[in-house]
N, C-alpha and C positions, 0 to 999 in steps of 0.2 A: 708164411705161405705167400707165394707170389700173387700179386694182384691180378684182377681178371684182365686188366689192360695189358700187363705184362705177358699173360698167357695168350691174349688175342694177338699181340705183335709177334710172339713166337710162331704162332700159326701162320700169319701173313709172311713171314720170312721163309717159312717151309714152302708156301705156295709159290712165291716168287722164285725160289730155287728150282722148283719143279719146272716152272715156265722157262727158265734159263736153260735147263737141260733139254727141254723139249726142242728148243730152237737149234740145238746141236753144235754150237761154237764152243761151249764150256761145259765142264762137268762141275755142278754145284753140290757141295756136300754140307749137310746140316746135321750136326750132333747135338743131343742133349745129355749132359753128364748129370744125372741125378744125385750122384754123391756130393757133387759141389754146387748144384743148382746152377749150371751154366749152359749157355747155348753157344755153340761154335759154327762158324761158317767159313768154308774155304773153297777155292775154285782152281781148277786145272784146265788148261787149254785142251780142248777135245782131240786135236789132232797130234800134239806132241806129248801130252800128258804132263806137261811142266806146270809148276805152281804159277798162278798169276800173283805177281809181287804183292799188290794190295790186299790179296786175300790168301797169303800163304798159310799153310796148315797150322791151325790153332792161333793165328795172329789176330783174327777177328773174332772176338767173343764178348759175352756179357754175363756177368753173375747176376741171377735174379735176386729179389729181395728176401726169398725164403731163408729163414734162419740168419739174417743179417744181424750182426752185433754192433750196436751203436757205439760210436766213439764219443769222447767227451765233446759237448757242443752240438752233436748231430741230432736231428730229429727224423723219425721215420718217414714223415711226409716229404721231407727234402730228400731222403735216400730214394724213395719211390719216384719222385719226379725225375731224379737223375737216371735211375735205371730205365724209365720209359723213354727218356731222351737218348739214351745210348742205344736202345732197341730200334727207335725210329731212325737214328743215324745208320745203323747197321742195315736195315731194310732199304733205306735211300741209296747207300753205297752199292748194295746189291742190285737194285733196280737199274743201275747205270749199265749193267751187262745184259739187259733185256732190250732187244730191238722192238721198237714200237712205231706205229704209223703217226701221222700228224695229229691225230685225235688222241694219242697215248694208249691206243689198243695194240696189244702184242701182235707181231706179224709172224 
């Protein structure tokens, strides 16, 4: 089962995507594929409908720790740390598309 931190970050990614959409420059899409326990994020230019290269469809994704099968030498703790880091990076990359004022408040 995904950790509470992974679930929290997935929710935060959804919230950022909604804010990006509200600003009108981009269409942000967030998908959760339950059969593979993955969250996907992609962006399209709102005017042209073209993919944003860094966020082309299904290029940005993270598989959650749910049902993860450890390889030789891995520990679940290190896997979870890695999954959380991947989700935090995905959120940070998405935040770059959100216009904010000097105090970091979305405009």
